[in-house]
N, C-alpha and C positions, 0 to 999 in steps of 0.2 A: 504493499500500501503506499503510495506517494503521499505523504504529509505536507507538501509544499503549498497544497490548497485547502483552503477551509471548505467545511460542508456545504455550505450554501453556496460558495462556486462551484463546486464541483455538479451541484443539483441544478444550476443555473448551464452550465456547459451542456449538462446532459439533456436538459429542455432543448437544445440548438436555436438559442435566442434569434438569430438570424434566419432562421427557417419561418419564424412565428407571423412575420408578414403575411405569409399565405392565409393566416387565420382571420387576419384583419379585413383583408380585400373583400372576400364575398361577404361579410357582414355590410361592410361601409357601403358597397355598391347595394345591395339589397336594402338597406335602411333608405338610400338616397331614392331608390325608386318609390318606395314607401312615400317618402316624404312629398315627392312629387305628384304622387297620386293622394295627397291630403290624407296619408292614413299611418302616418308616423308615430309610434310608441315608444318612448325614450326607454321605458324600464324593461320591455320586451328586448330591444334591441340590446340594451347590455347585458343581458343574461343570456341571449343569443351567441354575443362576443365572448361571453366567460366560459359557455360551454364548448364553444369552438378552438378556443386557446387550450382548455384542459382536455380536450380529445386529442388534440394535434402534439401537447407534450406526453401525453400517454402514449401514442402511437409511435413518438419520439423513441419514448423511453422502451417499448416493445420493440422496436428496430434495432436499438441497441444490444439488448439482452440476446435476439434470436440470430441478429449477425455474428455476436460473439460466440455464441454457442455452436452453430454451424460452422463456424471458421470462415466466416466470410471476410471479419474484421480480423487481421493479423499484423504482423511485425512489418508486412509489405505495403501496408495501407497509406494512400497519397494523400488521403483528404484530410478534415480537421478531427482533432482528437476525440476519441470514443470512451467514455469513461469506464468500460468495462474492460475493452482492450488495453486501456494505460493501467488496469489493476488499482482504479479509484475507488470503485464500487463493487459490490459482491453480486453474484446474480440473486441470491436469498434478497438483498436489499433491494436491487431494482422490481422484482417480482413483488413486494411490497408497496413500491412506489406505483408502480403500472395499475394494482388494483385499486390503492387511495384515492389516485388521480381520476381515474375511471369511474369510481364512485362517487365523487364529488360531481364531477361534471354531470351524472345521472340524477342526483337530489337537486341541483341547481334546475337541471331540465324539467323537472318536476311542475316548475311554476309555469313553464309554457304549456306544457300539457293542461294546467290547469285552466288557463284563459283561451287555450286554442281547442284541445280533444284530443282523442287517441292518434289521431295521424301524426302528430310529431312525436308521441309515446315510441311509434313503430320507426318513424325516422331516427331518434335518438338511438334504441336499442340497434338497429341497422349500422349508424354510425359507429358505434361500441364494437359492433363484431367485426365489422370491416378494418376497425383500425387493429384489431389484434389480428385478424386473417390477413393482413399486409405482409408481415413476416413469420407468423407464428401458426399453429395448425397442421392439419395433415396435406394441405394445398396452398402453400403461401403465395400470396399474389404476386409479389415481388420477386419471387424465384421462378416463377412460369410464365413471364411475360404480360403479366394484367395489371404492375405497378401504374402504368402511364392510364389505363382506362380507369382505374380506381381513383388515383388524383383528379382526373377530369371529371369525374362523377361526382365524388363526394367534397371537392374543395370547390369545383365549379359550380353545377348544377343543384346539389343537395344544400350546400353553405349559400347560396345567393338567393334562391327559390324558396329554402326555407327560413331565411331570414326575412322575407317579404311576406309568406306567409303568417307568421306568426304576429306581424302588425296589420296587414290587411285584411287576411282571415280568408285569402282566395289563392289560386293560384292562376297567374295568367300566362299567356302567351310572351309578353312582353319580359317578365322576370326570366323565363327560360334563354329569351334571347341576350339580356343583360348577362347572363351567367357564363356565356361563350367566350368573351374574351378574359373573363376571370379565371374561368377552368382551363383556357390555352395557356396563358401567361404562367399561370403555375405549374402547369404540367411540363411547362419548359425548364423549371428548376430542376425537375427530376431527369427530364432528357439530359441536360448537361452533368449531372450528376452519375449517370449510367454509362453516358458516353466518356467521361475520365476514366471510371472504373472497369470498363470493357475487359480489358487482359486479367485483371484480378479477378473479376466475377466470373469470368470465363473457366478459371483455373479452379475456382472453388465450387463450381457448378451451381452458380447463381444466374439462371438464363432469364435475364431480363429481356426486354425487347430489342434493347442495343447487342445484347448478345445473341440473340436468336437471328435478327436480321443486319447486323453489320453497322462500320462508322456512316458508311454513304448515307442508309435508309434514317440514322438519328440526326444527322446534319438537316437532311430535307424536311425530317419530322419537325426540327427545331424551327425551319425557315416556313413551312405551310401554317404551323400554330401561330407565329409571329404574323404573319401576312394577315391571316383568317381575324385576328383580334383588332384590325385596323378596317375592316368592312364593317363591323358593326357598327359603329357611330355613324356611318351613312346610310345603313338601312334604318337605323333611328330618326334620321332626319327626313329621309324620304317618306317614311311610311306612318310616323306618328308625329304628336304633336310636342315636337320638343324644340329647344332653341339652339341657335348655330353655336352656343356654348358647348353643345355636344361634342365639337369636333376639337376640344380641347387636348384630347390624347395625342394629337396628330404632332403636337410639340415635342413629343418624346420619338420621333422618327428617327432622328440622328444618333440616339443612342441604340434603336433598333438595330439600325444599320451596323454600328459599330458591335454589338453583341454578335450578329449574323457573322461577321467578318473574324471576330476574334476566335468563334465555335470552329470555323473552317479550317483556321490556321494554327491554333495552338493545340499543345499536346500535355497530357500527363497532369503534373503539379501546377503548372501554368493554367489549369483550366479552372483551378479555387478561384480566381479572380471573376471568371467568367460566370461563375456558379453565383458567387456573392452579387455581381453587378446584376444577373437575371434575376434574383430575387427584390433585389431593389427596384428594378424595373417594373416588375410586376406590382408593386406596391404604388408606385409614382403613376404608372397608367390607371391601376384603379382607383387612386385618389382625384386624378383630373376627371375622369370617366363619372364618379360620382358627382363631382363638382358641377361639370355638364348636365347633369341630369335635374342637380338641386336647381341651376340658375335658370 
């Protein structure tokens, strides 16, 4: 056990704070859409955000635990520090943390069930199961090429539409449309991660989509998801009653171009900077998209 870190610091590292922007974006966009349609409920939005953060943290803990147990995280790792791999936390401690974090999310989510109904209970339970199934269980999603679909579905569609639903009490086509750039850009965070780790993952039998379909596929997957996110504001403007401010995300086009070039040109540890910038980009795009909805 390395004692150079405090317990609090260790658990902050384990939560992967740089990835938590992915939990904010769908809630902010879903809430902005509710505000646009005069359905904004501050308490429901806040509880939805807390549940999203807790489920993502617990999913990160689960990922840390099972990647360590399966040997996917080892001494050859080129990504950021993982607390189990570094000997900072024991598997037993991590299992307890996973249980407590998911349990806290479930308890908080009961408020959303109370104000909306059983549909949110089903969504919440499904989100917790999916968070566990991402790297745990008999058919872990991340090890069988389904991680990208999982992220798009739960961080994009479920997160955005669910946040809108607990405030507006309805599911609309508009909320599904708003979820597309959210899911696409958050999925790109995973695309970079798996692209960077492709050789190591192949060696340990972690069959991500990048491992299954190769580097060229991953590059163009990233590009297609990036480009698709910029179509959505245009569709909003043409077909729905929104202002010209919906094009605010277009201010990020230079960053998007830079990121695509980085992914096509960089390798190995160099991609850590691409990964971090991709996460920040998803948050910046999401913030501008949300502002465009509100104005």
